[in-house]
C-alpha positions as CSV (number, residue, x, y, z in Angstrom):
1,M,-13.7,-2.3,-47.3
2,S,-17.1,-0.3,-47.8
3,T,-17.1,-0.1,-44.3
4,L,-13.9,1.2,-43.6
5,N,-14.6,3.5,-46.0
6,S,-17.7,4.8,-44.5
7,A,-15.9,4.9,-41.2
8,E,-13.3,7.1,-43.0
9,E,-15.7,9.3,-44.2
10,Q,-17.3,10.1,-40.7
11,K,-14.1,11.5,-39.6
12,P,-14.2,15.3,-39.7
13,A,-12.1,17.4,-42.0
14,Y,-10.4,19.4,-39.0
15,A,-9.4,22.9,-39.7
16,A,-6.2,22.8,-37.2
17,H,-4.6,20.2,-35.1
18,I,-3.7,21.6,-31.5
19,G,-1.4,20.0,-28.9
20,L,-1.8,21.4,-25.5
21,D,0.9,20.5,-22.6
22,W,-1.1,21.9,-19.6
23,A,-0.2,23.5,-16.0
24,D,-2.0,24.8,-13.0
25,Q,-1.2,28.6,-14.2
26,K,-0.9,28.6,-17.8
27,H,-0.7,26.4,-20.8
28,F,1.5,25.9,-24.3
29,W,-0.1,25.3,-27.4
30,T,1.3,24.6,-30.5
31,M,-1.2,25.0,-34.0
32,L,-1.0,23.2,-37.1
33,T,-3.5,24.4,-39.7
34,A,-4.6,22.6,-42.8
35,D,-2.5,24.6,-45.2
36,G,0.6,23.9,-43.0
37,K,1.0,26.7,-41.2
38,R,2.6,26.1,-37.3
39,T,1.8,28.5,-34.7
40,R,2.8,28.8,-31.0
41,G,1.0,30.7,-27.9
42,E,0.3,30.6,-24.1
43,L,-2.6,30.4,-22.9
44,K,-3.9,31.8,-18.9
45,H,-5.8,29.1,-16.8
46,T,-9.2,31.2,-16.2
47,P,-12.5,30.7,-17.9
48,E,-12.5,33.9,-19.2
49,A,-8.8,34.0,-20.8
50,I,-10.2,30.1,-22.5
51,E,-13.4,32.0,-23.7
52,V,-11.5,34.4,-25.7
53,W,-9.3,31.8,-27.2
54,A,-11.9,29.4,-28.1
55,V,-13.9,31.9,-29.7
56,E,-11.0,33.3,-31.4
57,L,-10.3,29.2,-32.7
58,A,-14.3,29.4,-34.1
59,R,-14.2,33.4,-35.5
60,T,-10.8,32.0,-37.4
61,F,-11.7,28.9,-38.8
62,G,-15.4,29.3,-39.7
63,G,-16.8,27.4,-36.7
64,R,-15.1,24.2,-38.4
65,P,-13.9,21.3,-35.9
66,V,-10.5,22.0,-34.6
67,A,-8.4,18.9,-32.9
68,L,-6.9,19.4,-29.6
69,A,-4.6,16.7,-27.8
70,L,-3.7,17.0,-24.3
71,E,-2.3,14.5,-21.5
72,Q,-5.8,14.6,-19.8
73,A,-8.8,12.8,-19.5
74,R,-10.4,14.5,-16.7
75,G,-9.8,17.4,-15.0
76,A,-10.3,21.4,-14.8
77,L,-8.8,22.0,-18.2
78,V,-10.8,19.4,-19.8
79,A,-14.2,20.4,-17.8
80,V,-13.7,23.9,-19.5
81,L,-12.6,22.8,-23.1
82,S,-15.8,20.4,-23.0
83,K,-18.4,22.9,-23.6
84,Y,-17.0,24.2,-27.2
85,A,-18.5,22.2,-29.5
86,H,-15.7,22.9,-32.1
87,V,-12.9,22.0,-29.9
88,H,-12.6,18.1,-30.3
89,L,-10.5,16.6,-27.6
90,F,-8.1,13.7,-27.7
91,P,-6.7,12.6,-24.4
92,L,-2.9,11.5,-24.4
93,H,-1.3,9.3,-21.7
94,P,1.6,10.6,-20.3
95,T,3.2,7.2,-20.7
96,K,2.6,7.5,-24.2
97,L,3.9,10.7,-24.3
98,A,6.8,10.0,-22.4
99,Y,8.1,6.9,-24.3
100,Y,7.5,9.3,-27.6
101,R,9.4,11.7,-26.2
102,M,12.6,9.6,-25.2
103,S,12.0,7.8,-28.9
104,V,12.9,11.7,-30.3
105,C,15.0,13.3,-27.8
106,P,17.2,10.6,-25.9
107,S,18.8,13.1,-24.0
108,G,16.0,13.2,-21.9
109,A,15.7,17.6,-22.2
110,K,12.1,18.7,-21.4
111,G,10.3,21.7,-21.8
112,D,6.6,22.9,-22.0
113,P,6.6,24.5,-25.3
114,S,8.2,21.3,-26.7
115,D,6.1,19.0,-25.3
116,A,3.4,20.7,-26.7
117,D,5.4,20.1,-30.2
118,L,5.4,16.6,-29.3
119,I,1.6,15.9,-28.6
120,L,0.7,17.7,-31.7
121,D,3.1,15.9,-33.8
122,Y,1.5,12.7,-32.1
123,L,-1.9,13.5,-33.1
124,V,-0.5,14.4,-36.6
125,K,1.1,11.4,-37.3
126,H,-0.6,8.7,-35.2
127,P,-4.2,9.7,-35.3
128,E,-5.4,6.4,-35.2
129,R,-3.8,5.7,-31.6
130,L,-6.0,8.3,-30.2
131,R,-9.7,8.1,-29.3
132,C,-11.9,11.9,-29.6
133,L,-13.2,12.4,-26.3
134,E,-17.3,11.6,-26.5
135,P,-19.1,13.0,-23.2
136,D,-21.6,10.0,-22.0
137,T,-24.8,10.8,-21.0
138,V,-25.4,13.1,-17.9
139,E,-27.0,10.3,-15.8
140,T,-24.0,7.5,-16.8
141,R,-21.1,10.7,-16.4
142,S,-22.7,11.5,-12.7
143,L,-22.5,7.6,-12.0
144,Q,-19.1,7.6,-12.8
145,F,-18.1,10.7,-10.6
146,L,-20.2,9.7,-7.9
147,V,-19.1,5.8,-7.5
148,E,-15.5,6.9,-7.8
149,E,-15.5,9.6,-5.1
150,R,-17.7,7.6,-2.7
151,R,-14.4,4.6,-3.0
152,K,-12.0,7.8,-2.2
153,L,-14.2,8.3,1.2
154,V,-14.2,5.1,1.9
155,N,-10.2,4.5,1.7
156,Q,-10.4,8.1,3.9
157,H,-12.8,6.1,6.2
158,T,-10.0,3.3,6.3
159,C,-6.8,5.4,7.0
160,Q,-8.6,7.7,9.6
161,L,-10.0,3.6,11.3
162,Q,-6.6,2.9,11.0
163,I,-5.1,6.1,12.9
164,L,-7.9,5.4,15.6
165,L,-6.9,1.9,16.3
166,H,-3.4,2.9,16.5
167,W,-3.8,5.6,19.5
168,L,-6.6,3.2,21.3
169,K,-3.8,0.9,21.1
170,Q,-1.5,3.0,23.0
171,I,-4.0,4.9,25.5
172,F,-7.0,3.0,25.7
173,P,-6.4,-0.5,24.2
174,Q,-10.0,-1.9,26.3
175,M,-11.9,-0.5,23.9
176,L,-10.8,-2.9,21.6
177,V,-12.2,-5.7,23.3
178,W,-15.1,-4.1,24.9
179,F,-16.3,-3.5,21.5
180,D,-15.9,-5.4,18.1
181,N,-16.0,-1.9,15.3
182,M,-14.6,1.1,16.5
183,S,-16.2,3.1,13.4
184,T,-19.6,2.9,14.9
185,P,-21.4,5.9,16.3
186,L,-21.9,4.1,19.9
187,V,-17.7,4.3,19.6
188,G,-17.4,7.5,18.4
189,D,-19.8,8.7,21.2
190,L,-18.7,6.9,23.6
191,L,-14.9,8.3,22.9
192,I,-16.1,12.0,22.8
193,R,-18.2,12.1,26.4
194,W,-15.5,10.0,28.3
195,P,-12.2,10.4,25.7
196,E,-9.9,8.7,29.0
197,L,-10.4,5.1,31.1
198,P,-10.4,7.6,33.6
199,K,-13.2,9.3,33.1
200,L,-15.4,6.5,32.1
201,Q,-15.0,4.8,35.4
202,K,-16.7,7.9,36.8
203,A,-19.6,7.9,35.2
204,S,-22.6,6.0,37.1
205,A,-23.9,2.4,36.2
206,K,-26.8,4.1,35.7
207,T,-25.7,6.8,33.1
208,L,-23.8,3.8,30.8
209,R,-26.9,1.9,30.9
210,K,-28.6,4.8,29.2
211,F,-26.1,5.7,27.3
212,F,-26.1,2.2,25.8
213,D,-29.7,1.9,25.6
214,Q,-29.8,5.3,23.5
215,H,-27.3,3.3,21.3
216,N,-29.6,0.3,20.8
217,C,-27.7,-2.1,22.7
218,R,-30.3,-4.5,23.9
219,S,-28.5,-7.3,25.1
220,E,-28.5,-7.2,29.1
221,E,-25.5,-9.7,29.7
222,R,-23.6,-8.1,27.3
223,I,-23.8,-4.6,29.0
224,Q,-23.2,-6.2,32.4
225,Q,-20.0,-7.5,31.5
226,R,-18.8,-4.2,29.8
227,L,-19.8,-2.5,33.0
228,E,-18.2,-5.1,34.8
229,E,-14.8,-4.5,32.7
230,I,-14.8,-0.9,32.8
231,G,-15.2,-1.1,36.7
232,Q,-11.9,-3.4,37.1
233,A,-10.0,-2.2,34.2
234,V,-6.6,-0.4,34.7
235,P,-5.0,2.5,32.7
236,A,-2.6,1.3,29.5
237,T,-0.4,4.5,30.2
238,T,0.4,7.6,32.6
239,D,2.8,9.1,30.0
240,A,0.8,12.8,30.2
241,A,2.6,13.8,26.9
242,L,0.9,10.8,25.6
243,L,-2.0,10.7,26.6
244,R,-2.0,14.7,25.4
245,T,-1.5,13.7,21.8
246,G,-3.1,10.6,21.8
247,N,-6.4,12.2,23.2
248,L,-6.4,15.0,20.6
249,C,-5.6,12.2,17.7
250,I,-8.7,10.0,18.9
251,Q,-11.4,13.3,19.6
252,L,-10.1,14.4,15.8
253,S,-10.5,11.1,14.0
254,V,-13.7,10.5,16.1
255,Q,-14.8,13.3,14.4
256,L,-14.0,12.8,11.1
257,L,-15.5,9.1,10.8
258,A,-18.9,10.4,12.1
259,G,-18.4,13.3,8.9
260,L,-17.6,10.4,6.4
261,R,-19.7,8.3,7.7
262,A,-22.5,10.8,6.6
263,G,-21.0,11.7,3.5
264,I,-20.8,7.5,2.0
265,A,-24.4,7.6,3.0
266,E,-25.6,10.5,0.9
267,F,-23.1,9.1,-1.8
268,D,-25.2,6.0,-1.7
269,K,-28.7,7.7,-1.6
270,Q,-27.6,9.7,-4.7
271,I,-26.0,6.8,-6.4
272,E,-29.2,4.5,-6.1
273,A,-31.5,7.4,-7.3
274,I,-29.6,7.6,-10.3
275,Y,-29.1,4.2,-10.8
276,Q,-32.9,3.1,-10.4
277,T,-34.1,5.5,-13.2
278,H,-31.1,4.7,-15.7
279,P,-32.3,3.1,-19.1
280,D,-29.5,0.1,-19.0
281,R,-30.1,-0.9,-15.2
282,F,-31.3,-4.3,-16.3
283,I,-28.3,-5.1,-17.5
284,T,-26.2,-5.2,-14.4
285,A,-29.0,-5.7,-12.5
286,S,-29.4,-9.1,-14.0
287,L,-25.4,-10.0,-13.2
288,P,-25.2,-12.9,-10.3
289,G,-23.3,-11.2,-7.7
290,A,-22.8,-7.7,-8.6
291,G,-25.8,-6.9,-6.1
292,P,-26.6,-3.2,-4.9
293,A,-23.1,-2.3,-4.3
294,L,-21.3,-3.3,-7.4
295,E,-24.1,-3.0,-9.8
296,P,-23.7,0.9,-10.2
297,R,-20.2,0.6,-10.6
298,L,-20.2,-1.6,-13.0
299,L,-23.0,0.5,-15.1
300,A,-20.6,3.3,-14.9
301,A,-17.7,1.4,-15.9
302,L,-19.6,0.5,-19.6
303,G,-21.1,3.9,-19.7
304,T,-24.1,3.7,-23.0
305,N,-21.8,4.8,-25.7
306,R,-22.0,1.4,-27.7
307,E,-19.1,2.7,-30.7
308,R,-16.6,2.8,-27.3
309,F,-15.9,-0.9,-27.5
310,E,-15.3,-2.9,-30.6
311,S,-14.7,-6.1,-29.4
312,A,-14.8,-8.2,-25.9
313,S,-10.9,-8.3,-26.3
314,N,-10.7,-4.5,-26.6
315,M,-13.1,-3.8,-23.4
316,A,-11.2,-6.8,-21.3
317,C,-8.1,-4.7,-22.3
318,C,-9.5,-0.9,-21.3
319,F,-10.9,-2.9,-18.1
320,G,-7.5,-4.0,-17.1
321,I,-8.2,-7.5,-17.4
322,A,-6.7,-9.3,-20.1
323,P,-2.9,-10.0,-19.4
324,V,-0.2,-8.4,-21.3
325,T,2.9,-10.8,-22.5
326,E,6.4,-9.7,-22.6
327,S,8.4,-12.3,-24.9
328,S,12.2,-11.6,-26.4
329,G,13.9,-14.6,-27.6
330,K,13.8,-17.6,-25.0
331,S,12.2,-15.7,-22.3
332,R,8.4,-15.1,-21.9
333,W,6.6,-13.2,-19.4
334,V,3.0,-12.8,-18.5
335,H,1.6,-10.3,-15.9
336,W,-1.6,-8.1,-15.6
337,R,-2.3,-4.8,-17.4
338,W,-0.8,-1.7,-15.9
339,A,-2.0,1.1,-18.0
340,C,-5.7,1.1,-17.2
341,S,-8.1,2.1,-14.6
342,K,-7.5,0.7,-11.5
343,F,-11.1,1.4,-10.1
344,V,-12.8,-0.2,-12.8
345,R,-10.4,-3.3,-12.5
346,Q,-11.1,-3.4,-8.9
347,T,-14.5,-3.3,-10.0
348,L,-13.9,-6.2,-12.5
349,H,-12.1,-8.5,-10.2
350,E,-14.3,-7.5,-6.8
351,W,-17.5,-9.0,-9.0
352,A,-15.9,-12.0,-10.2
353,N,-15.3,-12.9,-6.8
354,C,-18.4,-12.5,-5.7
355,S,-20.2,-14.3,-8.8
356,I,-18.2,-17.5,-7.7
357,R,-20.7,-17.7,-4.6
358,T,-24.1,-17.4,-6.5
359,C,-23.0,-18.7,-10.2
360,G,-22.2,-22.6,-10.6
361,W,-20.0,-22.5,-14.1
362,A,-17.6,-19.7,-11.8
363,R,-17.1,-21.6,-9.2
364,Q,-16.1,-24.8,-10.8
365,H,-13.8,-22.7,-13.1
366,Y,-12.4,-20.9,-10.1
367,D,-12.2,-24.3,-8.9
368,R,-10.6,-25.8,-11.9
369,Q,-7.9,-22.7,-11.9
370,R,-7.2,-23.4,-8.3
371,S,-6.4,-27.5,-8.6
372,K,-3.9,-25.9,-11.1
373,G,-2.0,-24.3,-8.5
374,K,-3.1,-20.9,-9.6
375,G,-3.3,-18.7,-6.1
376,H,-6.7,-17.0,-5.8
377,H,-6.5,-13.5,-7.1
378,A,-5.4,-15.2,-10.1
379,S,-8.2,-17.6,-10.7
380,V,-10.4,-14.8,-9.6
381,R,-9.0,-12.6,-12.6
382,S,-9.5,-16.0,-14.9
383,V,-13.0,-15.8,-13.7
384,A,-13.5,-12.3,-14.7
385,F,-11.7,-12.7,-18.0
386,K,-14.5,-15.5,-19.1
387,W,-16.8,-12.6,-17.5
388,I,-15.9,-9.9,-20.2
389,R,-17.1,-11.4,-23.3
390,I,-20.7,-12.4,-21.7
391,L,-21.2,-9.0,-20.4
392,F,-19.7,-7.4,-23.3
393,R,-22.5,-9.2,-25.6
394,C,-25.2,-8.6,-23.1
395,W,-23.8,-4.6,-23.3
396,R,-23.8,-4.6,-26.7
397,D,-27.1,-6.3,-27.7
398,R,-28.9,-4.4,-24.9
399,V,-30.3,-7.9,-23.0
400,P,-29.8,-9.6,-19.5
401,Y,-28.0,-12.3,-18.7
402,S,-29.3,-15.4,-18.7
403,E,-27.7,-18.3,-16.7
404,Q,-29.8,-21.2,-18.3
405,R,-29.7,-19.8,-21.9
406,Y,-25.7,-19.3,-21.4
407,L,-25.4,-22.8,-20.1
408,E,-27.6,-24.3,-22.9
409,A,-25.4,-22.5,-25.5
410,L,-22.3,-24.1,-24.0
411,R,-23.7,-27.6,-23.8
412,T,-24.6,-26.9,-27.8
413,H,-21.2,-26.3,-28.2
414,G,-19.6,-29.2,-26.3
415,G,-18.1,-26.9,-23.3
416,A,-20.9,-26.7,-20.9
417,P,-19.4,-27.2,-16.8
418,S,-21.6,-29.7,-15.3
419,A,-24.0,-27.2,-13.6
420,P,-26.3,-27.6,-10.4
421,A,-30.0,-28.4,-10.9
422,A,-30.5,-25.6,-9.2
423,I,-29.2,-23.0,-11.2
424,V,-30.2,-24.3,-14.1
425,D,-33.7,-24.4,-13.0
426,E,-34.0,-21.0,-12.1
427,P,-36.4,-18.7,-14.3
428,T,-35.2,-16.7,-16.8
429,P,-36.1,-14.0,-19.1
430,V,-37.5,-15.1,-22.9
431,L,-35.2,-13.8,-25.1
432,S,-35.5,-13.7,-28.9
433,G,-32.8,-15.8,-31.2
434,T,-31.4,-12.6,-32.8
435,Q,-30.7,-11.6,-29.0
436,W,-28.7,-14.6,-28.2
437,E,-27.4,-14.9,-31.8
438,S,-23.8,-14.6,-30.7
439,C,-24.0,-17.3,-27.7
440,G,-21.4,-19.4,-29.7
441,D,-18.5,-17.0,-28.8
442,F,-19.2,-17.5,-25.3
443,S,-18.2,-21.0,-25.4
444,K,-15.0,-19.5,-27.3
445,L,-14.2,-18.0,-24.2
446,A,-14.8,-21.0,-22.4
447,K,-12.4,-23.0,-24.4
448,V,-9.3,-20.1,-24.3
449,S,-9.6,-19.3,-20.6
450,S,-10.2,-22.9,-18.9
C-alpha cells in the first residue's frame, strides 16, 4: 500500500490537460483546466507558432506542468514539443483512439476538432493506460534512430537489387551466371562501363583482365572462364524499346546501390562508435549469438530507463514476443502480437534464431518445439520468449549474462537441460549472490514455455 501511495505522490499535479489532433499544416487542440474550464483552438505547425503557444501555457499556469496527449510517439510535432519542460507528452496509439471513437460514436463520424475532444477525454478518464513520454539518454536515442534508419536503407538496397535483377534477366542474363552477387562494386562498375553485351564483347582481353585485377579478382581460372564465356555469349534480346528502358533502369539501379552501400557503411561507423562507448554495452555484449550486428539493436530496444518495464512480461508484450489469446465460449485463438514495434520484434526474433547456433539450452528448446510439430518461426519465438525473462533480469540488475550461472540455477530448481560440457565449462564473470538473487525466475520461465 505504501508503494502505491508513494507512486501516486510522484505524479505531478497537472494545471491542465490537453488533447491535440495533429496534422501537417495545423493542429486542433482542446484544453481542460484544473477548475473545469474547457477551451478549444487551432495551432499552426511552425516552430514559431508552437513556441508562442508553449510560452503562453507556461505564463498562464505559472510554469506548472501540463499534460498533453497526441497520436504520435515520434515525428515533427513531438520533436518540437519535447524541448518544453512544462509540457508532458502522452502518446496515444491511433488504434486505441479508433476503437474509443467507435465506442462513443458508432456512426463513424470523424473530424479533427472532435478527435481533439476524444483524445482529451481519453487522457482524463484513462490516465493509467497512457505513459508519459520520457526521452532516454542522447546515446541511446542516437542508437535507436541509427539502427532503425540503417534497416530502412538495407530494405531500400534490397528493393533496388530486385529491380536490377529484374532487368538483367531480360536484357543481360549472362551477368547472373558470371557473378554470384549483383550488389558488389565489381558488378556495378562493370555495368556502368559496359552496360550491354555487345559493348562488353568489344573490350580487349587485356582491358578486362586489368579491370578484374583492379577489383581484386585474383583467380586466373575464374577470369579465363569469364573471358571465354563473354566471347561466346549471345544477346538475349534485340528489342530496341526493351533495351533502351532496361539500360536506363540498370544504370540508375547501379548508381543507387552504390550510394546505398556508402550510406550503410557510414551508418555502421556511427553505430559502432556510439555502441562502444555506451555504459550498458557489457550487457548485450554478453548475449550469445548477438554479434556486432544485433548487439546495438538489442541495446537500443532495451534503453537505459530502468522504470520503463515493470516486469519481464511487460517487456515481452512491448517487444511483441508474448502471444495474444482471444477466447469466446468454446473458441480459443492464440496469435502473435500485432500492436508492437515490428523492428524490435524482428530484432528479438533474429537474435533468438542466432542464439540457437551458439547456446546449448536454446538449441535444445528449439528442437523440442520442432518435435512437437511447430514450425521454424514459431519455435524461434518460443526461444525468444524464454530469453526475455533472462534479458529483463540482466538489464534491470545491470549484470552480464552468464550461461554457467543460468544452467546452475536451472539444476537447482530441477529444470536444467543437459547442456553440452563445452558450454558449461566456458569461463564466466564472477557475480555476487545479490546480483543473481532472481535466478529462480529463470526456471519458472523454462517450465512455462517448455
